[in-house]
C-alpha positions as CSV (number, residue, x, y, z in Angstrom):
1,X,-0.4,-0.1,-0.2
2,X,0.9,3.1,-0.7
3,X,-1.2,5.5,1.1
4,X,0.1,9.5,1.2
5,X,0.6,11.5,4.1
6,X,-2.4,13.6,3.4
7,X,-4.7,11.0,2.4
8,X,-4.2,9.7,6.3
9,X,-5.1,12.2,7.1
10,X,-8.2,12.8,4.9
11,X,-9.3,9.6,5.9
12,X,-8.7,10.2,10.0
13,X,-10.8,13.8,9.3
14,X,-13.8,12.0,8.1
15,X,-13.9,9.6,10.8
16,X,-13.7,12.3,13.2
17,X,-16.7,13.7,10.7
18,X,-18.5,11.1,11.1
19,X,-18.7,10.6,14.5
20,X,-18.8,13.9,16.0
21,X,-22.1,13.9,13.7
22,X,-23.0,10.8,14.7
23,X,-23.0,11.9,18.5
24,X,-24.3,15.1,17.7
25,X,-27.2,12.8,16.1
26,X,-27.8,10.8,18.9
27,X,-28.0,13.2,22.0
28,X,-30.6,15.4,19.8
29,X,-32.1,12.5,18.9
30,X,-32.2,11.6,23.2
31,X,-32.9,14.7,24.1
32,X,-35.7,15.7,22.1
33,X,-37.2,12.2,23.6
34,X,-36.6,13.3,27.0
35,X,-38.6,16.5,26.4
36,X,-41.5,14.8,24.6
37,X,-41.7,12.6,28.2
38,X,-41.7,15.7,30.3
39,X,-44.3,17.0,28.3
40,X,-46.4,13.6,29.2
41,X,-45.8,14.0,32.9
42,X,-46.9,17.2,32.9
43,X,-50.4,16.7,30.9
44,X,-50.8,13.5,33.0
45,X,-49.9,16.2,36.1
46,X,-51.6,19.0,35.3
47,X,-54.2,17.5,32.5
């Protein structure tokens, strides 16, 4: 294999971008579900 340093750097950047995007999406999904659960509990508590 003849991987240049630039190719390895781009691969690492792409992997970091993918990992970061995955974490951000998971964070957004988690908090949207938490907010939905809180709204349901408040609706049950106060009608």
